[in-house]
A tleap script that builds the chain and sets N, CA, C and O, in Angstrom:
source leaprc.protein.ff14SB
mol = sequence {
  NMET VAL GLU PRO PRO VAL GLN GLN GLN PRO
  GLN LEU GLN SER GLN GLY TYR ASP VAL GLU
  ALA TYR PRO ALA ASN GLY GLN SER PRO GLU
  GLN VAL GLN GLN ASP GLY TYR GLN CYS TYR
  GLN TYR ALA VAL GLN GLN SER GLY PHE ASP
  PRO ARG THR ALA THR TYR GLN PRO ALA PRO
  GLU VAL VAL GLN ALA TYR ARG GLN ALA GLN
  GLY ASN CYS LEU SER SER ARG GLY TYR GLN
  VAL SER CTYR
}
set mol.1.N position { 3.847 3.036 38.471 }
set mol.1.CA position { 4.438 2.418 37.300 }
set mol.1.C position { 3.908 3.120 36.049 }
set mol.1.O position { 2.706 3.342 35.902 }
set mol.2.N position { 4.802 3.449 35.188 }
set mol.2.CA position { 4.434 4.142 33.952 }
set mol.2.C position { 4.405 3.138 32.814 }
set mol.2.O position { 5.327 2.341 32.643 }
set mol.3.N position { 3.333 3.189 32.040 }
set mol.3.CA position { 3.210 2.307 30.885 }
set mol.3.C position { 4.105 2.811 29.764 }
set mol.3.O position { 4.177 4.017 29.528 }
set mol.4.N position { 4.784 1.910 29.074 }
set mol.4.CA position { 5.597 2.355 27.930 }
set mol.4.C position { 4.689 2.878 26.829 }
set mol.4.O position { 3.547 2.436 26.699 }
set mol.5.N position { 5.186 3.810 26.043 }
set mol.5.CA position { 4.349 4.347 24.958 }
set mol.5.C position { 3.999 3.251 23.959 }
set mol.5.O position { 4.789 2.347 23.685 }
set mol.6.N position { 2.812 3.363 23.436 }
set mol.6.CA position { 2.353 2.400 22.432 }
set mol.6.C position { 3.084 2.691 21.136 }
set mol.6.O position { 3.064 3.814 20.630 }
set mol.7.N position { 3.726 1.668 20.609 }
set mol.7.CA position { 4.453 1.859 19.353 }
set mol.7.C position { 3.477 1.744 18.199 }
set mol.7.O position { 2.771 0.746 18.051 }
set mol.8.N position { 3.454 2.774 17.396 }
set mol.8.CA position { 2.570 2.785 16.248 }
set mol.8.C position { 3.197 1.978 15.122 }
set mol.8.O position { 4.390 2.099 14.844 }
set mol.9.N position { 2.382 1.155 14.483 }
set mol.9.CA position { 2.872 0.360 13.360 }
set mol.9.C position { 3.162 1.272 12.181 }
set mol.9.O position { 2.413 2.215 11.925 }
set mol.10.N position { 4.246 0.998 11.458 }
set mol.10.CA position { 4.505 1.810 10.266 }
set mol.10.C position { 3.413 1.592 9.231 }
set mol.10.O position { 2.944 0.471 9.039 }
set mol.11.N position { 3.019 2.645 8.581 }
set mol.11.CA position { 1.990 2.575 7.554 }
set mol.11.C position { 2.635 2.884 6.219 }
set mol.11.O position { 3.504 3.751 6.115 }
set mol.12.N position { 2.201 2.167 5.205 }
set mol.12.CA position { 2.708 2.450 3.873 }
set mol.12.C position { 2.221 3.824 3.440 }
set mol.12.O position { 1.094 4.221 3.735 }
set mol.13.N position { 3.084 4.541 2.739 }
set mol.13.CA position { 2.734 5.886 2.297 }
set mol.13.C position { 1.580 5.838 1.314 }
set mol.13.O position { 1.514 4.968 0.446 }
set mol.14.N position { 0.695 6.767 1.465 }
set mol.14.CA position { -0.458 6.840 0.575 }
set mol.14.C position { -0.357 8.083 -0.291 }
set mol.14.O position { 0.176 9.111 0.127 }
set mol.15.N position { -0.872 7.971 -1.495 }
set mol.15.CA position { -0.876 9.106 -2.415 }
set mol.15.C position { -2.307 9.472 -2.787 }
set mol.15.O position { -2.534 10.176 -3.771 }
set mol.16.N position { -3.255 9.004 -2.018 }
set mol.16.CA position { -4.640 9.259 -2.348 }
set mol.16.C position { -5.250 8.127 -3.156 }
set mol.16.O position { -6.451 7.874 -3.053 }
set mol.17.N position { -4.459 7.452 -3.944 }
set mol.17.CA position { -4.945 6.321 -4.732 }
set mol.17.C position { -4.599 4.985 -4.065 }
set mol.17.O position { -5.195 3.957 -4.387 }
set mol.18.N position { -3.651 5.000 -3.151 }
set mol.18.CA position { -3.170 3.758 -2.546 }
set mol.18.C position { -4.118 3.254 -1.464 }
set mol.18.O position { -4.857 4.025 -0.853 }
set mol.19.N position { -4.080 1.952 -1.243 }
set mol.19.CA position { -4.821 1.358 -0.142 }
set mol.19.C position { -4.077 1.643 1.157 }
set mol.19.O position { -2.895 1.985 1.132 }
set mol.20.N position { -4.753 1.506 2.279 }
set mol.20.CA position { -4.098 1.612 3.578 }
set mol.20.C position { -3.673 0.212 3.978 }
set mol.20.O position { -4.468 -0.727 3.928 }
set mol.21.N position { -2.418 0.076 4.374 }
set mol.21.CA position { -1.903 -1.250 4.724 }
set mol.21.C position { -1.039 -1.150 5.975 }
set mol.21.O position { -0.225 -0.239 6.125 }
set mol.22.N position { -1.240 -2.114 6.863 }
set mol.22.CA position { -0.488 -2.166 8.108 }
set mol.22.C position { 0.178 -3.530 8.218 }
set mol.22.O position { -0.454 -4.548 7.937 }
set mol.23.N position { 1.434 -3.566 8.620 }
set mol.23.CA position { 2.123 -4.855 8.745 }
set mol.23.C position { 1.459 -5.713 9.822 }
set mol.23.O position { 1.261 -5.263 10.951 }
set mol.24.N position { 1.122 -6.936 9.466 }
set mol.24.CA position { 0.456 -7.835 10.399 }
set mol.24.C position { 1.401 -8.903 10.944 }
set mol.24.O position { 1.041 -9.645 11.858 }
set mol.25.N position { 2.594 -8.982 10.389 }
set mol.25.CA position { 3.522 -10.040 10.797 }
set mol.25.C position { 4.831 -9.482 11.345 }
set mol.25.O position { 5.863 -10.151 11.280 }
set mol.26.N position { 4.799 -8.273 11.878 }
set mol.26.CA position { 5.999 -7.700 12.468 }
set mol.26.C position { 7.086 -7.330 11.474 }
set mol.26.O position { 8.271 -7.362 11.808 }
set mol.27.N position { 6.695 -6.977 10.255 }
set mol.27.CA position { 7.678 -6.585 9.252 }
set mol.27.C position { 8.442 -5.346 9.726 }
set mol.27.O position { 7.877 -4.453 10.357 }
set mol.28.N position { 9.723 -5.314 9.409 }
set mol.28.CA position { 10.568 -4.168 9.761 }
set mol.28.C position { 10.190 -2.974 8.889 }
set mol.28.O position { 9.582 -3.147 7.833 }
set mol.29.N position { 10.549 -1.755 9.325 }
set mol.29.CA position { 10.288 -0.579 8.477 }
set mol.29.C position { 10.914 -0.715 7.085 }
set mol.29.O position { 10.332 -0.280 6.092 }
set mol.30.N position { 12.094 -1.317 7.023 }
set mol.30.CA position { 12.747 -1.519 5.719 }
set mol.30.C position { 11.934 -2.470 4.843 }
set mol.30.O position { 11.791 -2.246 3.641 }
set mol.31.N position { 11.406 -3.526 5.448 }
set mol.31.CA position { 10.595 -4.490 4.692 }
set mol.31.C position { 9.299 -3.845 4.239 }
set mol.31.O position { 8.846 -4.084 3.120 }
set mol.32.N position { 8.697 -3.027 5.097 }
set mol.32.CA position { 7.464 -2.317 4.743 }
set mol.32.C position { 7.704 -1.436 3.517 }
set mol.32.O position { 6.897 -1.412 2.587 }
set mol.33.N position { 8.825 -0.715 3.532 }
set mol.33.CA position { 9.150 0.166 2.410 }
set mol.33.C position { 9.367 -0.641 1.129 }
set mol.33.O position { 8.866 -0.270 0.068 }
set mol.34.N position { 10.108 -1.736 1.227 }
set mol.34.CA position { 10.378 -2.566 0.047 }
set mol.34.C position { 9.095 -3.190 -0.495 }
set mol.34.O position { 8.854 -3.164 -1.701 }
set mol.35.N position { 8.280 -3.745 0.382 }
set mol.35.CA position { 7.023 -4.351 -0.060 }
set mol.35.C position { 6.103 -3.306 -0.683 }
set mol.35.O position { 5.457 -3.559 -1.701 }
set mol.36.N position { 6.050 -2.129 -0.061 }
set mol.36.CA position { 5.204 -1.063 -0.593 }
set mol.36.C position { 5.604 -0.679 -1.999 }
set mol.36.O position { 4.746 -0.502 -2.864 }
set mol.37.N position { 6.904 -0.548 -2.240 }
set mol.37.CA position { 7.370 -0.164 -3.573 }
set mol.37.C position { 7.123 -1.278 -4.586 }
set mol.37.O position { 6.688 -1.010 -5.706 }
set mol.38.N position { 7.393 -2.516 -4.205 }
set mol.38.CA position { 7.184 -3.623 -5.127 }
set mol.38.C position { 5.704 -3.812 -5.456 }
set mol.38.O position { 5.358 -4.131 -6.593 }
set mol.39.N position { 4.835 -3.618 -4.474 }
set mol.39.CA position { 3.398 -3.751 -4.744 }
set mol.39.C position { 2.872 -2.563 -5.544 }
set mol.39.O position { 1.936 -2.710 -6.330 }
set mol.40.N position { 3.466 -1.391 -5.348 }
set mol.40.CA position { 3.136 -0.236 -6.191 }
set mol.40.C position { 3.484 -0.558 -7.647 }
set mol.40.O position { 2.684 -0.321 -8.552 }
set mol.41.N position { 4.689 -1.100 -7.861 }
set mol.41.CA position { 5.104 -1.448 -9.229 }
set mol.41.C position { 4.170 -2.492 -9.834 }
set mol.41.O position { 3.809 -2.398 -11.008 }
set mol.42.N position { 3.783 -3.472 -9.047 }
set mol.42.CA position { 2.871 -4.514 -9.515 }
set mol.42.C position { 1.519 -3.903 -9.903 }
set mol.42.O position { 0.958 -4.236 -10.946 }
set mol.43.N position { 1.005 -3.012 -9.060 }
set mol.43.CA position { -0.290 -2.389 -9.338 }
set mol.43.C position { -0.240 -1.546 -10.612 }
set mol.43.O position { -1.191 -1.544 -11.393 }
set mol.44.N position { 0.863 -0.834 -10.821 }
set mol.44.CA position { 1.025 -0.047 -12.052 }
set mol.44.C position { 1.029 -0.978 -13.260 }
set mol.44.O position { 0.378 -0.704 -14.269 }
set mol.45.N position { 1.764 -2.076 -13.149 }
set mol.45.CA position { 1.846 -3.035 -14.260 }
set mol.45.C position { 0.469 -3.642 -14.560 }
set mol.45.O position { 0.099 -3.798 -15.724 }
set mol.46.N position { -0.268 -3.974 -13.534 }
set mol.46.CA position { -1.564 -4.627 -13.727 }
set mol.46.C position { -2.647 -3.676 -14.224 }
set mol.46.O position { -3.522 -4.073 -14.994 }
set mol.47.N position { -2.586 -2.415 -13.781 }
set mol.47.CA position { -3.662 -1.472 -14.105 }
set mol.47.C position { -3.333 -0.535 -15.262 }
set mol.47.O position { -4.232 0.022 -15.892 }
set mol.48.N position { -2.042 -0.363 -15.540 }
set mol.48.CA position { -1.646 0.601 -16.557 }
set mol.48.C position { -1.718 2.038 -16.065 }
set mol.48.O position { -1.592 2.970 -16.860 }
set mol.49.N position { -1.919 2.231 -14.771 }
set mol.49.CA position { -2.039 3.561 -14.181 }
set mol.49.C position { -0.937 3.765 -13.150 }
set mol.49.O position { -0.747 2.937 -12.259 }
set mol.50.N position { -0.214 4.870 -13.278 }
set mol.50.CA position { 0.840 5.206 -12.328 }
set mol.50.C position { 0.467 6.516 -11.637 }
set mol.50.O position { 0.599 7.587 -12.229 }
set mol.51.N position { 0.000 6.439 -10.384 }
set mol.51.CA position { -0.430 7.656 -9.701 }
set mol.51.C position { 0.703 8.637 -9.422 }
set mol.51.O position { 0.447 9.820 -9.196 }
set mol.52.N position { 1.936 8.175 -9.435 }
set mol.52.CA position { 3.065 9.076 -9.160 }
set mol.52.C position { 3.393 9.970 -10.348 }
set mol.52.O position { 4.021 11.017 -10.187 }
set mol.53.N position { 2.975 9.564 -11.532 }
set mol.53.CA position { 3.272 10.370 -12.717 }
set mol.53.C position { 2.018 10.865 -13.439 }
set mol.53.O position { 2.114 11.555 -14.454 }
set mol.54.N position { 0.855 10.514 -12.919 }
set mol.54.CA position { -0.397 10.883 -13.588 }
set mol.54.C position { -0.606 12.392 -13.575 }
set mol.54.O position { -0.371 13.067 -12.572 }
set mol.55.N position { -1.049 12.891 -14.703 }
set mol.55.CA position { -1.381 14.315 -14.822 }
set mol.55.C position { -2.858 14.483 -15.154 }
set mol.55.O position { -3.275 15.535 -15.641 }
set mol.56.N position { -3.638 13.458 -14.894 }
set mol.56.CA position { -5.054 13.454 -15.221 }
set mol.56.C position { -5.805 12.664 -14.156 }
set mol.56.O position { -5.213 11.893 -13.400 }
set mol.57.N position { -7.106 12.868 -14.110 }
set mol.57.CA position { -7.971 12.109 -13.209 }
set mol.57.C position { -8.397 10.840 -13.942 }
set mol.57.O position { -9.128 10.918 -14.930 }
set mol.58.N position { -7.952 9.668 -13.473 }
set mol.58.CA position { -8.291 8.435 -14.176 }
set mol.58.C position { -9.753 8.047 -13.969 }
set mol.58.O position { -10.413 8.520 -13.043 }
set mol.59.N position { -10.238 7.186 -14.843 }
set mol.59.CA position { -11.588 6.654 -14.704 }
set mol.59.C position { -11.671 5.825 -13.428 }
set mol.59.O position { -10.678 5.224 -13.018 }
set mol.60.N position { -12.840 5.783 -12.796 }
set mol.60.CA position { -12.988 5.012 -11.560 }
set mol.60.C position { -12.582 3.542 -11.699 }
set mol.60.O position { -12.062 2.952 -10.751 }
set mol.61.N position { -12.816 2.950 -12.868 }
set mol.61.CA position { -12.454 1.544 -13.079 }
set mol.61.C position { -10.934 1.350 -13.030 }
set mol.61.O position { -10.441 0.323 -12.563 }
set mol.62.N position { -10.211 2.346 -13.514 }
set mol.62.CA position { -8.748 2.281 -13.516 }
set mol.62.C position { -8.223 2.358 -12.085 }
set mol.62.O position { -7.334 1.601 -11.695 }
set mol.63.N position { -8.785 3.282 -11.311 }
set mol.63.CA position { -8.383 3.408 -9.904 }
set mol.63.C position { -8.710 2.119 -9.157 }
set mol.63.O position { -7.907 1.647 -8.353 }
set mol.64.N position { -9.878 1.553 -9.417 }
set mol.64.CA position { -10.267 0.303 -8.762 }
set mol.64.C position { -9.301 -0.821 -9.115 }
set mol.64.O position { -8.910 -1.595 -8.241 }
set mol.65.N position { -8.915 -0.920 -10.367 }
set mol.65.CA position { -7.964 -1.959 -10.781 }
set mol.65.C position { -6.621 -1.765 -10.091 }
set mol.65.O position { -6.010 -2.737 -9.647 }
set mol.66.N position { -6.152 -0.519 -9.993 }
set mol.66.CA position { -4.885 -0.212 -9.327 }
set mol.66.C position { -4.957 -0.605 -7.854 }
set mol.66.O position { -4.074 -1.297 -7.346 }
set mol.67.N position { -6.010 -0.162 -7.174 }
set mol.67.CA position { -6.149 -0.432 -5.739 }
set mol.67.C position { -6.313 -1.926 -5.463 }
set mol.67.O position { -5.767 -2.438 -4.486 }
set mol.68.N position { -7.053 -2.620 -6.308 }
set mol.68.CA position { -7.249 -4.058 -6.110 }
set mol.68.C position { -5.927 -4.812 -6.275 }
set mol.68.O position { -5.610 -5.695 -5.479 }
set mol.69.N position { -5.169 -4.466 -7.296 }
set mol.69.CA position { -3.881 -5.129 -7.513 }
set mol.69.C position { -2.921 -4.843 -6.355 }
set mol.69.O position { -2.241 -5.748 -5.870 }
set mol.70.N position { -2.869 -3.600 -5.921 }
set mol.70.CA position { -1.991 -3.239 -4.809 }
set mol.70.C position { -2.418 -3.960 -3.525 }
set mol.70.O position { -1.577 -4.494 -2.803 }
set mol.71.N position { -3.707 -3.972 -3.248 }
set mol.71.CA position { -4.211 -4.637 -2.046 }
set mol.71.C position { -3.948 -6.129 -2.054 }
set mol.71.O position { -3.562 -6.697 -1.032 }
set mol.72.N position { -4.153 -6.768 -3.193 }
set mol.72.CA position { -3.891 -8.202 -3.299 }
set mol.72.C position { -2.420 -8.509 -3.059 }
set mol.72.O position { -2.083 -9.474 -2.373 }
set mol.73.N position { -1.552 -7.689 -3.624 }
set mol.73.CA position { -0.112 -7.875 -3.462 }
set mol.73.C position { 0.283 -7.748 -1.990 }
set mol.73.O position { 1.000 -8.594 -1.457 }
set mol.74.N position { -0.187 -6.695 -1.348 }
set mol.74.CA position { 0.173 -6.471 0.049 }
set mol.74.C position { -0.411 -7.535 0.970 }
set mol.74.O position { 0.252 -7.984 1.905 }
set mol.75.N position { -1.648 -7.939 0.706 }
set mol.75.CA position { -2.258 -9.005 1.518 }
set mol.75.C position { -1.449 -10.281 1.439 }
set mol.75.O position { -1.262 -10.976 2.438 }
set mol.76.N position { -0.969 -10.585 0.246 }
set mol.76.CA position { -0.200 -11.819 0.061 }
set mol.76.C position { 1.142 -11.760 0.784 }
set mol.76.O position { 1.781 -12.792 0.992 }
set mol.77.N position { 1.572 -10.560 1.168 }
set mol.77.CA position { 2.851 -10.395 1.870 }
set mol.77.C position { 2.662 -10.185 3.376 }
set mol.77.O position { 3.613 -9.855 4.084 }
set mol.78.N position { 1.442 -10.376 3.858 }
set mol.78.CA position { 1.211 -10.319 5.291 }
set mol.78.C position { 0.841 -8.963 5.843 }
set mol.78.O position { 1.226 -8.625 6.962 }
set mol.79.N position { 0.099 -8.177 5.076 }
set mol.79.CA position { -0.355 -6.870 5.549 }
set mol.79.C position { -1.866 -6.896 5.707 }
set mol.79.O position { -2.576 -7.586 4.975 }
set mol.80.N position { -2.336 -6.130 6.679 }
set mol.80.CA position { -3.762 -5.925 6.841 }
set mol.80.C position { -4.120 -4.736 5.958 }
set mol.80.O position { -3.587 -3.642 6.141 }
set mol.81.N position { -5.005 -4.944 5.016 }
set mol.81.CA position { -5.313 -3.935 4.007 }
set mol.81.C position { -6.747 -3.450 4.174 }
set mol.81.O position { -7.663 -4.242 4.392 }
set mol.82.N position { -6.926 -2.139 4.070 }
set mol.82.CA position { -8.283 -1.598 4.013 }
set mol.82.C position { -8.384 -0.703 2.788 }
set mol.82.O position { -7.479 0.069 2.473 }
set mol.83.N position { -9.498 -0.831 2.121 }
set mol.83.CA position { -9.700 -0.114 0.864 }
set mol.83.C position { -10.415 1.155 1.147 }
set mol.83.O position { -10.693 1.925 0.227 }
savepdb mol mol.pdb
quit
């Protein structure tokens, strides 16, 4: 008997500044993408830092604020988050 391949959970895309998040409630790939984008927008709004358009190295406090806001948003939507 052959074991079926282990299905890897979709991971939210990281840009180096993002937290690592894995769906904990069986979210679909489409839901993962939507939640990731909405939490990215929330983190930008809360921190004032947008890693997708940044042309500078932000202060560590700014990165921490961005990552904390993003992690809180994703956790509240049922993702396992690691910083």
